[in-house]
N, C-alpha and C positions, 0 to 999 in steps of 0.2 A: 446589551450583550457586550462582554469583554472582547477585546481584539483576539485573545486566545480562543474563545469559543467561536468567534467568526471563522478563525483559521481551521478549527476543528470541523465546523460545518462544511467548509470548502473541502477539507480532506475527506470527509464522508462522501461528498458528491464526487470527488475524484475516484473513490472506491467504486461507486456506482458506474462511473464511466469505464473503469478498468474491467468490471464484470462484463459490460457490453462489448468492450474491445476484444475480450477473450471469447465470449460466448458466440458471437456471430460467426467468426471463422471456424470455431470448433463445430458448430452445428452444420455449417456448409461442408466441412471436410468429412464429418463422421456420418451425417444423415440422421434423420429423426429416429430411425430404428435403434440406433445405438444411444443417442442422447436421451431418448425417452424411456430407455430400459431401466430396470432396477439396479443394474451395475453390480450384481452379486459377485463376490470374489471367486466363487467356485465355478463360474461360467468360463468356457474356454476363451482364449485370446488375451492380449495384453491389456493393461489398464488403459482407459480412454486417452489419457494424456500422453501415452507412448505411441498412440496411433495417429496423432495429429502432426502437422508440419512443425518444424523447429521453431519458427516464429510464434505459432499459436501456443506451443508448449512453454516458450519463454514468457509470453503474455500471462499464461496461467501461473507460472512461478512468481512473476512480478505482482500479480494480483494477491496471491497467497501471502507473499512477503509483506505486502501493505496491510493485509488484515492483522498480521502479527505486530507490525510497527504501530498500527493505529491504536492498539490496546494501550501500550505505554504512553503514546501521545495523548490519548483521552484522559488517562490518569493525570498526566502533567497539567493539562488544561483545566480539569476539574479542581485539582489541588490549588493551583494558582488562583482560580476564580473564587473558590470557597474560603481560601485564606486571605482574600482581598490583597493578594500579593502581585497584582498586575503592574508591571512597570514597562518602560520602553525597552528594557533588556529582554523581558519575557516575551513581549510582543514581537521583537526582532527574532527571537528563538522560534516562536510559532510560525512566523512567516518564512523563516529559513527552512524549517521542517517541511512546510507545504511546498516550497520551491523545489527542495530536494526530491520530494516524492513525485512531483510533476516531471522532473528531469529523469527520474529513475525509470519510468515507463519506457521511453524510447531507448534509454541506455541498456536496459535488459533486453528489449525486443530486438535491437540491432547488434547486440553483443559488443558494446563499447568496453573493452578491457584496457586498463584497469579502472576506467571511469565509473563504471556501475558501482563497484565496491567503494570507491571514494565518495560518490554521491550518497550511497547508503550511510556511510560513516558520518557525513555532515548532518543528515537527518537525525541519526541516533544521538550524536553529541548535542545537538540543539535541544532534543527532548530531555537528555540527562541534565543539561544546564538549567532548563526550566524547573526541573524538580529540585535541583540544589538551590536555585534562587528562591524558591518558595520556602525553603527551610531557614533562609538567612533573615 
Protein backbone atom coordinates (compact mmCIF):
# COMPACT_ATOMS: atom_id res chain seq x y z
CA UNK A 1 0.00 0.00 0.00
CA UNK A 2 1.35 3.43 -0.87
CA UNK A 3 1.87 5.93 1.94
CA UNK A 4 -0.88 8.03 0.38
CA UNK A 5 -3.37 5.15 0.64
CA UNK A 6 -2.30 4.58 4.24
CA UNK A 7 -3.02 8.25 4.98
CA UNK A 8 -6.37 7.89 3.20
CA UNK A 9 -7.25 4.88 5.34
CA UNK A 10 -6.35 6.81 8.49
CA UNK A 11 -8.39 9.78 7.26
CA UNK A 12 -11.38 7.47 6.77
CA UNK A 13 -10.93 6.14 10.32
CA UNK A 14 -10.80 9.73 11.52
CA UNK A 15 -14.14 10.24 9.80
CA UNK A 16 -15.55 7.26 11.71
CA UNK A 17 -14.29 8.82 14.94
CA UNK A 18 -15.88 12.15 14.01
CA UNK A 19 -19.24 10.47 13.48
CA UNK A 20 -18.99 8.95 16.97
CA UNK A 21 -17.81 12.23 18.54
CA UNK A 22 -20.86 13.98 17.11
CA UNK A 23 -23.45 11.20 17.47
CA UNK A 24 -22.97 10.44 21.15
CA UNK A 25 -23.63 13.96 22.45
CA UNK A 26 -26.37 14.52 19.85
CA UNK A 27 -28.19 11.41 21.01
CA UNK A 28 -27.75 12.35 24.67
CA UNK A 29 -28.99 15.90 24.07
CA UNK A 30 -31.93 15.07 21.80
CA UNK A 31 -33.03 11.68 23.06
CA UNK A 32 -33.97 8.65 20.99
CA UNK A 33 -37.44 9.98 20.20
CA UNK A 34 -35.91 12.62 17.98
CA UNK A 35 -32.80 10.86 16.72
CA UNK A 36 -34.73 7.74 15.69
CA UNK A 37 -37.52 9.74 14.02
CA UNK A 38 -37.81 10.07 10.22
CA UNK A 39 -36.78 13.77 10.51
CA UNK A 40 -39.32 14.87 7.93
CA UNK A 41 -39.05 18.54 6.97
CA UNK A 42 -42.80 19.12 7.35
CA UNK A 43 -42.78 18.16 11.04
CA UNK A 44 -42.84 21.05 13.51
CA UNK A 45 -39.66 22.19 15.17
CA UNK A 46 -36.20 23.19 14.10
CA UNK A 47 -33.77 20.90 12.29
CA UNK A 48 -32.05 18.58 14.77
CA UNK A 49 -28.67 20.29 14.52
CA UNK A 50 -30.32 23.56 15.58
CA UNK A 51 -31.59 21.84 18.74
CA UNK A 52 -28.23 20.62 20.05
CA UNK A 53 -25.56 22.46 22.01
CA UNK A 54 -23.14 24.77 20.24
CA UNK A 55 -20.26 22.30 20.56
CA UNK A 56 -22.29 19.36 19.21
CA UNK A 57 -23.42 21.49 16.27
CA UNK A 58 -19.80 22.43 15.62
CA UNK A 59 -18.78 18.75 15.73
CA UNK A 60 -21.51 18.06 13.18
CA UNK A 61 -20.22 20.81 10.89
CA UNK A 62 -16.62 19.56 11.27
CA UNK A 63 -17.79 16.05 10.38
CA UNK A 64 -19.69 17.29 7.33
CA UNK A 65 -16.71 19.39 6.25
CA UNK A 66 -14.45 16.36 6.44
CA UNK A 67 -16.85 14.34 4.26
CA UNK A 68 -16.48 17.11 1.67
CA UNK A 69 -12.69 17.31 1.96
CA UNK A 70 -12.32 13.55 1.97
CA UNK A 71 -13.75 13.32 -1.53
CA UNK A 72 -10.99 15.46 -3.05
CA UNK A 73 -8.31 13.83 -0.90
CA UNK A 74 -9.49 10.39 -2.00
CA UNK A 75 -9.21 11.45 -5.63
CA UNK A 76 -5.69 12.76 -5.00
CA UNK A 77 -4.58 9.54 -3.29
CA UNK A 78 -6.06 7.32 -5.99
CA UNK A 79 -4.58 9.40 -8.82
CA UNK A 80 -1.12 9.43 -7.22
CA UNK A 81 -1.30 5.68 -6.61
CA UNK A 82 -2.66 4.68 -10.02
CA UNK A 83 -0.24 6.98 -11.83
CA UNK A 84 2.60 5.45 -9.83
CA UNK A 85 3.49 9.02 -8.89
CA UNK A 86 4.12 8.52 -5.17
CA UNK A 87 7.11 10.56 -4.05
CA UNK A 88 8.36 11.86 -0.73
CA UNK A 89 6.58 15.11 -1.64
CA UNK A 90 3.18 13.47 -2.19
CA UNK A 91 3.69 11.43 0.97
CA UNK A 92 4.41 14.63 2.92
CA UNK A 93 1.30 16.22 1.42
CA UNK A 94 -0.84 13.24 2.44
CA UNK A 95 0.51 13.34 5.98
CA UNK A 96 -0.01 17.10 6.08
CA UNK A 97 -3.65 16.66 5.03
CA UNK A 98 -4.18 14.04 7.73
CA UNK A 99 -2.54 16.17 10.43
CA UNK A 100 -4.60 19.18 9.39
CA UNK A 101 -7.83 17.17 9.58
CA UNK A 102 -6.93 15.86 13.04
CA UNK A 103 -6.28 19.43 14.23
CA UNK A 104 -9.42 20.69 12.50
CA UNK A 105 -11.75 18.76 14.82
CA UNK A 106 -10.77 20.52 18.07
CA UNK A 107 -10.24 23.79 16.18
CA UNK A 108 -13.87 23.70 15.05
CA UNK A 109 -15.28 22.26 18.29
CA UNK A 110 -13.63 24.92 20.44
CA UNK A 111 -14.02 27.81 18.00
CA UNK A 112 -10.36 28.58 17.37
CA UNK A 113 -10.54 31.71 15.24
CA UNK A 114 -8.81 32.20 12.78
CA UNK A 115 -6.89 28.93 13.26
CA UNK A 116 -9.74 26.70 12.12
CA UNK A 117 -9.77 28.34 8.70
CA UNK A 118 -5.98 28.30 8.44
CA UNK A 119 -5.86 24.61 9.36
CA UNK A 120 -8.53 23.89 6.74
CA UNK A 121 -6.47 25.81 4.16
CA UNK A 122 -3.35 23.76 4.90
CA UNK A 123 -5.25 20.52 4.28
CA UNK A 124 -6.84 21.85 1.11
CA UNK A 125 -3.50 23.10 -0.23
CA UNK A 126 -1.83 19.76 0.54
CA UNK A 127 -4.53 17.97 -1.46
CA UNK A 128 -4.23 20.37 -4.40
CA UNK A 129 -0.44 19.98 -4.42
CA UNK A 130 -0.81 16.18 -4.53
CA UNK A 131 -3.00 16.50 -7.61
CA UNK A 132 -0.56 18.86 -9.30
CA UNK A 133 2.38 16.59 -8.45
CA UNK A 134 0.59 13.65 -10.09
CA UNK A 135 0.38 15.65 -13.33
CA UNK A 136 4.08 16.46 -13.34
